[in-house]
FIPAMI-922532 format. One record per atom (N, C-alpha, C): residue number from 1; residue in one letter; atom name; x, y, z negated. Coordinates in nm, 4 decimals. Layout:
// residues N
{NUM, A, CA, {X, Y, Z}} ...
***
This chain:
// residues 117
{1, X, N, {1.5015, -0.2403, 0.7813}} {1, X, CA, {1.5754, -0.2080, 0.6789}} {1, X, C, {1.6733, -0.2827, 0.6289}} {2, X, N, {1.7842, -0.2435, 0.5851}} {2, X, CA, {1.8827, -0.3130, 0.4805}} {2, X, C, {1.8489, -0.3871, 0.3794}} {3, X, N, {1.8847, -0.4928, 0.2940}} {3, X, CA, {1.8441, -0.5493, 0.2438}} {3, X, C, {1.8719, -0.4483, 0.0823}} {4, X, N, {1.9641, -0.3571, 0.0653}} {4, X, CA, {1.9987, -0.2740, -0.0393}} {4, X, C, {1.8656, -0.1545, -0.0896}} {5, X, N, {1.8301, -0.1249, 0.0924}} {5, X, CA, {1.7187, -0.0065, 0.1157}} {5, X, C, {1.5882, -0.0278, 0.0489}} {6, X, N, {1.5864, -0.1944, 0.1280}} {6, X, CA, {1.4028, -0.2431, 0.1098}} {6, X, C, {1.4358, -0.2592, -0.0722}} {7, X, N, {1.5406, -0.3337, -0.1334}} {7, X, CA, {1.5532, -0.3301, -0.2959}} {7, X, C, {1.4700, -0.2186, -0.3539}} {8, X, N, {1.5559, -0.0763, -0.3123}} {8, X, CA, {1.5355, 0.0341, -0.3783}} {8, X, C, {1.3933, 0.0565, -0.3455}} {9, X, N, {1.3253, 0.1016, -0.1773}} {9, X, CA, {1.2061, 0.1241, -0.1616}} {9, X, C, {1.1043, 0.0504, -0.2542}} {10, X, N, {1.1640, -0.1139, -0.3121}} {10, X, CA, {1.0260, -0.1979, -0.3185}} {10, X, C, {1.0157, -0.1474, -0.4815}} {11, X, N, {1.1381, -0.1269, -0.5396}} {11, X, CA, {1.1656, -0.0639, -0.6825}} {11, X, C, {1.0667, 0.0673, -0.6848}} {12, X, N, {1.1397, 0.1524, -0.6401}} {12, X, CA, {1.0381, 0.2914, -0.5901}} {12, X, C, {0.8926, 0.2511, -0.5815}} {13, X, N, {0.8635, 0.2130, -0.5325}} {13, X, CA, {0.6810, 0.2000, -0.4969}} {13, X, C, {0.6605, 0.1301, -0.6088}} {14, X, N, {0.6927, 0.0228, -0.6549}} {14, X, CA, {0.6917, -0.0571, -0.7946}} {14, X, C, {0.6434, 0.0505, -0.9226}} {15, X, N, {0.7580, 0.1506, -0.9173}} {15, X, CA, {0.7568, 0.1799, -1.0313}} {15, X, C, {0.6369, 0.3350, -1.0526}} {16, X, N, {0.5826, 0.3474, -0.9199}} {16, X, CA, {0.4608, 0.4438, -0.9249}} {16, X, C, {0.3099, 0.3837, -0.8541}} {17, X, N, {0.3558, 0.2572, -0.9057}} {17, X, CA, {0.2053, 0.1643, -0.8785}} {17, X, C, {0.1901, 0.1934, -0.7015}} {18, X, N, {0.2753, 0.1914, -0.6162}} {18, X, CA, {0.2543, 0.2470, -0.4914}} {18, X, C, {0.2078, 0.1285, -0.3912}} {19, X, N, {0.1220, 0.2132, -0.2969}} {19, X, CA, {0.0676, 0.1183, -0.1626}} {19, X, C, {0.1281, 0.1713, -0.0757}} {20, X, N, {0.1902, 0.0862, 0.0207}} {20, X, CA, {0.1973, 0.1460, 0.1650}} {20, X, C, {0.0857, 0.1766, 0.2742}} {21, X, N, {0.0432, 0.2744, 0.3109}} {21, X, CA, {-0.0410, 0.3179, 0.3723}} {21, X, C, {-0.0894, 0.2213, 0.5140}} {22, X, N, {0.0745, 0.2385, 0.5722}} {22, X, CA, {0.0237, 0.1097, 0.7163}} {22, X, C, {0.0057, -0.0176, 0.6967}} {23, X, N, {0.0603, -0.0829, 0.5385}} {23, X, CA, {0.0080, -0.1975, 0.5126}} {23, X, C, {-0.1030, -0.2109, 0.4951}} {24, X, N, {-0.1708, -0.1269, 0.4309}} {24, X, CA, {-0.3145, -0.1155, 0.3424}} {24, X, C, {-0.4151, -0.1485, 0.4445}} {25, X, N, {-0.3788, -0.0860, 0.5439}} {25, X, CA, {-0.5045, -0.0382, 0.6425}} {25, X, C, {-0.4661, -0.1238, 0.7666}} {26, X, N, {-0.3883, -0.1770, 0.7654}} {26, X, CA, {-0.3743, -0.2833, 0.9060}} {26, X, C, {-0.2224, -0.2151, 0.9690}} {27, X, N, {-0.1792, -0.1344, 1.0006}} {27, X, CA, {-0.1070, -0.0803, 1.0904}} {27, X, C, {0.0458, -0.0878, 1.1040}} {28, X, N, {0.0862, -0.1996, 0.9691}} {28, X, CA, {0.2523, -0.2296, 0.9847}} {28, X, C, {0.2815, -0.2318, 1.1130}} {29, X, N, {0.2088, -0.3067, 1.2237}} {29, X, CA, {0.3058, -0.3209, 1.3201}} {29, X, C, {0.3490, -0.2224, 1.4114}} {30, X, N, {0.2682, -0.0872, 1.3943}} {30, X, CA, {0.3014, 0.0296, 1.4750}} {30, X, C, {0.4418, 0.0963, 1.4354}} {31, X, N, {0.5424, 0.1012, 1.5077}} {31, X, CA, {0.6364, 0.1728, 1.4813}} {31, X, C, {0.6587, 0.3238, 1.4576}} {32, X, N, {0.7268, 0.3773, 1.4590}} {32, X, CA, {0.7106, 0.5368, 1.4084}} {32, X, C, {0.8119, 0.6063, 1.4407}} {33, X, N, {0.9609, 0.5297, 1.5442}} {33, X, CA, {1.0747, 0.5734, 1.5376}} {33, X, C, {1.1437, 0.5320, 1.6992}} {34, X, N, {1.1403, 0.6253, 1.7913}} {34, X, CA, {1.1912, 0.5602, 1.8831}} {34, X, C, {1.3330, 0.6205, 2.0091}} {35, X, N, {1.3529, 0.5452, 2.0359}} {35, X, CA, {1.4970, 0.5915, 2.0955}} {35, X, C, {1.4744, 0.6676, 2.2551}} {36, X, N, {1.3554, 0.6056, 2.3306}} {36, X, CA, {1.3076, 0.6592, 2.4402}} {36, X, C, {1.1770, 0.6552, 2.4404}} {37, X, N, {1.1120, 0.7214, 2.5550}} {37, X, CA, {1.0028, 0.7282, 2.5911}} {37, X, C, {0.9093, 0.5840, 2.6069}} {38, X, N, {1.0546, 0.4917, 2.6572}} {38, X, CA, {0.9869, 0.3472, 2.7296}} {38, X, C, {0.9744, 0.2974, 2.6005}} {39, X, N, {1.0773, 0.2735, 2.5089}} {39, X, CA, {1.0225, 0.2236, 2.4156}} {39, X, C, {0.9227, 0.2433, 2.3429}} {40, X, N, {0.8666, 0.4133, 2.3179}} {40, X, CA, {0.7582, 0.4385, 2.2707}} {40, X, C, {0.5854, 0.3977, 2.3061}} {41, X, N, {0.6416, 0.3437, 2.4896}} {41, X, CA, {0.5162, 0.3009, 2.5261}} {41, X, C, {0.4630, 0.1323, 2.4735}} {42, X, N, {0.5975, 0.0962, 2.4507}} {42, X, CA, {0.5845, -0.0263, 2.4500}} {42, X, C, {0.6212, -0.0696, 2.2895}} {43, X, N, {0.6028, 0.0245, 2.1879}} {43, X, CA, {0.5961, 0.0033, 2.0377}} {43, X, C, {0.7378, -0.0697, 2.0227}} {44, X, N, {0.8223, -0.0130, 2.1181}} {44, X, CA, {0.9787, -0.1155, 2.0235}} {44, X, C, {1.0738, -0.0003, 1.9932}} {45, X, N, {1.0434, -0.0081, 1.8684}} {45, X, CA, {1.1145, 0.0242, 1.7794}} {45, X, C, {1.1030, 0.0397, 1.6226}} {46, X, N, {1.1334, 0.1213, 1.5355}} {46, X, CA, {1.1451, 0.1217, 1.3854}} {46, X, C, {1.0199, 0.1647, 1.3361}} {47, X, N, {0.9637, 0.0804, 1.2154}} {47, X, CA, {0.8984, 0.1930, 1.1282}} {47, X, C, {0.9885, 0.2319, 1.0166}} {48, X, N, {1.0333, 0.3363, 1.0177}} {48, X, CA, {1.1237, 0.4263, 0.9429}} {48, X, C, {1.0210, 0.5485, 0.8239}} {49, X, N, {0.9089, 0.5898, 0.8754}} {49, X, CA, {0.8403, 0.6695, 0.7976}} {49, X, C, {0.7211, 0.6037, 0.7583}} {50, X, N, {0.6994, 0.6691, 0.6306}} {50, X, CA, {0.6356, 0.5686, 0.5155}} {50, X, C, {0.5501, 0.6879, 0.4459}} {51, X, N, {0.4051, 0.6748, 0.4197}} {51, X, CA, {0.2950, 0.7279, 0.3196}} {51, X, C, {0.3182, 0.6512, 0.2071}} {52, X, N, {0.3186, 0.6430, 0.1297}} {52, X, CA, {0.3339, 0.5886, -0.0463}} {52, X, C, {0.2053, 0.6397, -0.0881}} {53, X, N, {0.1187, 0.5459, -0.1333}} {53, X, CA, {0.0403, 0.6256, -0.2230}} {53, X, C, {-0.0356, 0.5918, -0.3746}} {54, X, N, {-0.0244, 0.6136, -0.4896}} {54, X, CA, {-0.0892, 0.5163, -0.5663}} {54, X, C, {-0.2217, 0.4656, -0.5157}} {55, X, N, {-0.1751, 0.3510, -0.6002}} {55, X, CA, {-0.2987, 0.2183, -0.5572}} {55, X, C, {-0.4851, 0.2914, -0.5998}} {56, X, N, {-0.4810, 0.3594, -0.7243}} {56, X, CA, {-0.5844, 0.4155, -0.7749}} {56, X, C, {-0.6560, 0.5212, -0.6268}} {57, X, N, {-0.5816, 0.5569, -0.5238}} {57, X, CA, {-0.6206, 0.6425, -0.4299}} {57, X, C, {-0.6778, 0.5849, -0.3652}} {58, X, N, {-0.6951, 0.4256, -0.3305}} {58, X, CA, {-0.7230, 0.3375, -0.2304}} {58, X, C, {-0.9402, 0.2939, -0.2573}} {59, X, N, {-0.9141, 0.3331, -0.4050}} {59, X, CA, {-1.0190, 0.2694, -0.4601}} {59, X, C, {-1.2082, 0.3355, -0.4452}} {60, X, N, {-1.2678, 0.3027, -0.3435}} {60, X, CA, {-1.3808, 0.3979, -0.3105}} {60, X, C, {-1.4259, 0.4162, -0.4067}} {61, X, N, {-1.4697, 0.4056, -0.5307}} {61, X, CA, {-1.5367, 0.4415, -0.6449}} {61, X, C, {-1.4478, 0.5740, -0.6958}} {62, X, N, {-1.3503, 0.6238, -0.7000}} {62, X, CA, {-1.2745, 0.7445, -0.7333}} {62, X, C, {-1.3048, 0.8464, -0.6426}} {63, X, N, {-1.3446, 0.9724, -0.7524}} {63, X, CA, {-1.3528, 1.1170, -0.6609}} {63, X, C, {-1.2700, 1.1496, -0.5459}} {64, X, N, {-1.1591, 1.1222, -0.5648}} {64, X, CA, {-1.0852, 1.1556, -0.4740}} {64, X, C, {-0.9810, 1.0054, -0.4479}} {65, X, N, {-1.0282, 1.0153, -0.3141}} {65, X, CA, {-0.9942, 0.8486, -0.2516}} {65, X, C, {-0.8987, 0.9140, -0.1024}} {66, X, N, {-0.8508, 0.7881, -0.0571}} {66, X, CA, {-0.7271, 0.7877, 0.0958}} {66, X, C, {-0.8412, 0.6843, 0.1648}} {67, X, N, {-0.9189, 0.7347, 0.2753}} {67, X, CA, {-1.0063, 0.6609, 0.3489}} {67, X, C, {-0.9515, 0.5947, 0.4651}} {68, X, N, {-0.8454, 0.6541, 0.5368}} {68, X, CA, {-0.8031, 0.6179, 0.6520}} {68, X, C, {-0.6583, 0.6877, 0.6602}} {69, X, N, {-0.6036, 0.5988, 0.7772}} {69, X, CA, {-0.4923, 0.6283, 0.7910}} {69, X, C, {-0.4571, 0.5299, 0.9373}} {70, X, N, {-0.3063, 0.6350, 0.9956}} {70, X, CA, {-0.2810, 0.6083, 1.1589}} {70, X, C, {-0.1539, 0.6646, 1.1595}} {71, X, N, {-0.1133, 0.6195, 1.2579}} {71, X, CA, {0.0137, 0.6509, 1.3403}} {71, X, C, {0.0125, 0.7019, 1.4503}} {72, X, N, {0.0534, 0.8497, 1.5019}} {72, X, CA, {-0.0114, 0.9174, 1.6227}} {72, X, C, {0.1004, 0.9165, 1.6693}} {73, X, N, {0.1310, 0.7729, 1.7397}} {73, X, CA, {0.2108, 0.7701, 1.8386}} {73, X, C, {0.2428, 0.8745, 1.9717}} {74, X, N, {0.0542, 0.8676, 1.9815}} {74, X, CA, {0.0536, 1.0088, 2.1457}} {74, X, C, {0.1178, 1.1437, 2.0950}} {75, X, N, {0.1377, 1.1746, 1.9740}} {75, X, CA, {0.2172, 1.2872, 1.9511}} {75, X, C, {0.3796, 1.2904, 1.9071}} {76, X, N, {0.4177, 1.2188, 1.9548}} {76, X, CA, {0.5485, 1.1600, 1.8802}} {76, X, C, {0.6646, 1.0556, 1.9942}} {77, X, N, {0.7591, 1.0406, 1.9457}} {77, X, CA, {0.8326, 0.9229, 2.0200}} {77, X, C, {0.8753, 0.9446, 2.1431}} {78, X, N, {0.8953, 1.1087, 2.1840}} {78, X, CA, {0.9224, 1.1052, 2.3123}} {78, X, C, {0.9993, 1.2803, 2.3117}} {79, X, N, {1.1221, 1.2648, 2.3033}} {79, X, CA, {1.1993, 1.4006, 2.3549}} {79, X, C, {1.1273, 1.4903, 2.4984}} {80, X, N, {1.1300, 1.3873, 2.5887}} {80, X, CA, {1.0604, 1.4421, 2.7262}} {80, X, C, {0.9304, 1.5161, 2.6749}} {81, X, N, {0.7979, 1.4646, 2.6165}} {81, X, CA, {0.7247, 1.5599, 2.5397}} {81, X, C, {0.7300, 1.6872, 2.4277}} {82, X, N, {0.8027, 1.6833, 2.4499}} {82, X, CA, {0.8890, 1.7984, 2.3065}} {82, X, C, {0.8725, 1.7610, 2.1950}} {83, X, N, {0.8573, 1.6620, 2.1810}} {83, X, CA, {0.8381, 1.6165, 2.0297}} {83, X, C, {0.9511, 1.5537, 2.0001}} {84, X, N, {0.9309, 1.5314, 1.8923}} {84, X, CA, {1.0663, 1.4484, 1.7627}} {84, X, C, {1.0185, 1.2785, 1.8515}} {85, X, N, {1.1962, 1.2215, 1.8324}} {85, X, CA, {1.1521, 1.0726, 1.8176}} {85, X, C, {1.0996, 1.0040, 1.7513}} {86, X, N, {1.0532, 1.0854, 1.5901}} {86, X, CA, {0.9694, 1.0165, 1.5277}} {86, X, C, {0.7924, 1.0584, 1.5225}} {87, X, N, {0.7077, 0.9703, 1.5062}} {87, X, CA, {0.5510, 0.9795, 1.5239}} {87, X, C, {0.5372, 1.0155, 1.4041}} {88, X, N, {0.4165, 1.1447, 1.3744}} {88, X, CA, {0.3780, 1.1559, 1.2936}} {88, X, C, {0.3086, 1.0807, 1.2066}} {89, X, N, {0.2285, 1.0809, 1.1077}} {89, X, CA, {0.1727, 0.9521, 0.9725}} {89, X, C, {0.0340, 1.0835, 0.9728}} {90, X, N, {-0.0752, 0.9928, 0.9578}} {90, X, CA, {-0.1842, 1.0803, 0.8983}} {90, X, C, {-0.2658, 1.0102, 0.8561}} {91, X, N, {-0.3165, 1.0593, 0.6965}} {91, X, CA, {-0.4162, 0.9873, 0.6307}} {91, X, C, {-0.5497, 1.0981, 0.5950}} {92, X, N, {-0.6502, 1.0121, 0.5992}} {92, X, CA, {-0.8001, 1.1020, 0.5335}} {92, X, C, {-0.7970, 1.0867, 0.3951}} {93, X, N, {-0.7820, 1.2043, 0.3187}} {93, X, CA, {-0.8189, 1.2221, 0.2045}} {93, X, C, {-0.9715, 1.2728, 0.1587}} {94, X, N, {-1.0638, 1.2062, 0.1047}} {94, X, CA, {-1.1657, 1.2691, 0.0540}} {94, X, C, {-1.1839, 1.2478, -0.0517}} {95, X, N, {-1.3077, 1.3926, -0.0829}} {95, X, CA, {-1.3679, 1.4083, -0.2402}} {95, X, C, {-1.5074, 1.4267, -0.2728}} {96, X, N, {-1.5805, 1.4080, -0.3263}} {96, X, CA, {-1.6743, 1.3615, -0.4027}} {96, X, C, {-1.7511, 1.2322, -0.3833}} {97, X, N, {-1.8624, 1.2360, -0.3490}} {97, X, CA, {-1.9091, 1.0882, -0.3457}} {97, X, C, {-1.8844, 0.9938, -0.2528}} {98, X, N, {-1.9293, 0.8485, -0.2033}} {98, X, CA, {-1.8775, 0.8202, -0.1034}} {98, X, C, {-1.9710, 0.8534, 0.0205}} {99, X, N, {-1.9042, 0.8850, 0.1254}} {99, X, CA, {-2.0286, 0.9489, 0.2373}} {99, X, C, {-2.0691, 0.8325, 0.2949}} {100, X, N, {-2.2069, 0.8361, 0.3708}} {100, X, CA, {-2.1958, 0.7133, 0.4442}} {100, X, C, {-2.1152, 0.6630, 0.5813}} {101, X, N, {-2.0778, 0.5770, 0.6283}} {101, X, CA, {-1.9493, 0.5852, 0.7294}} {101, X, C, {-2.0367, 0.5897, 0.8621}} {102, X, N, {-1.9746, 0.6311, 0.9439}} {102, X, CA, {-2.0638, 0.6187, 1.0981}} {102, X, C, {-1.9672, 0.5550, 1.1878}} {103, X, N, {-1.9976, 0.5071, 1.2779}} {103, X, CA, {-1.9293, 0.4146, 1.3721}} {103, X, C, {-1.9589, 0.4559, 1.5017}} {104, X, N, {-1.8588, 0.5131, 1.5949}} {104, X, CA, {-1.9071, 0.5253, 1.7317}} {104, X, C, {-1.8876, 0.4278, 1.8097}} {105, X, N, {-1.9633, 0.3973, 1.9187}} {105, X, CA, {-2.0028, 0.3210, 1.9835}} {105, X, C, {-1.9876, 0.3440, 2.1157}} {106, X, N, {-1.8655, 0.3130, 2.1875}} {106, X, CA, {-1.8706, 0.3384, 2.3400}} {106, X, C, {-1.9781, 0.2548, 2.4237}} {107, X, N, {-2.0406, 0.3125, 2.4824}} {107, X, CA, {-2.1088, 0.2453, 2.5912}} {107, X, C, {-2.0751, 0.2567, 2.7123}} {108, X, N, {-2.1077, 0.1401, 2.8255}} {108, X, CA, {-2.0818, 0.1968, 2.9739}} {108, X, C, {-2.1146, 0.3439, 3.0412}} {109, X, N, {-2.0372, 0.4006, 3.1001}} {109, X, CA, {-2.0399, 0.5241, 3.1606}} {109, X, C, {-1.9868, 0.6011, 3.0870}} {110, X, N, {-1.9258, 0.5432, 2.9439}} {110, X, CA, {-1.8597, 0.6672, 2.8717}} {110, X, C, {-2.0069, 0.7447, 2.7995}} {111, X, N, {-2.0534, 0.6730, 2.7769}} {111, X, CA, {-2.1911, 0.7520, 2.6676}} {111, X, C, {-2.1460, 0.6346, 2.5123}} {112, X, N, {-2.1534, 0.7723, 2.4213}} {112, X, CA, {-2.1129, 0.7518, 2.3152}} {112, X, C, {-2.2399, 0.7897, 2.2248}} {113, X, N, {-2.3145, 0.6783, 2.1293}} {113, X, CA, {-2.3569, 0.7198, 2.0749}} {113, X, C, {-2.3378, 0.6367, 1.9016}} {114, X, N, {-2.3973, 0.7182, 1.8052}} {114, X, CA, {-2.3770, 0.6916, 1.6977}} {114, X, C, {-2.4261, 0.6006, 1.6021}} {115, X, N, {-2.3784, 0.4694, 1.5907}} {115, X, CA, {-2.4595, 0.3864, 1.4599}} {115, X, C, {-2.4539, 0.4011, 1.2929}} {116, X, N, {-2.5227, 0.4001, 1.2261}} {116, X, CA, {-2.5155, 0.4480, 1.0689}} {116, X, C, {-2.5132, 0.3278, 0.9808}} {117, X, N, {-2.4247, 0.3180, 0.8916}} {117, X, CA, {-2.4674, 0.1751, 0.8239}} {117, X, C, {-2.4468, 0.2229, 0.6891}} 
***
């Protein structure tokens, strides 16, 4: 990002008390725009697509909250796949009481078992 663009981005995010979801969920190293498919495979691109959310939406005690985020590189970044050179971004928005989290654990021989916490 150019310095002037970064300044405007930071100012606008601050005005809305915004949080960049990629940074919040530890995905800020995942790039979203690629010149070639090879660049996409090696994550050698730019992160120019963002979801900015109000910080309150990340609070687990709220009735509406954002609980997950990801960059879907497998669905973008390559015109040879018939997609854009940009990758879609995804976030989960939940409503209601806090649900139990389910962790999927992969074991040998591709057997999947759920463990509840």
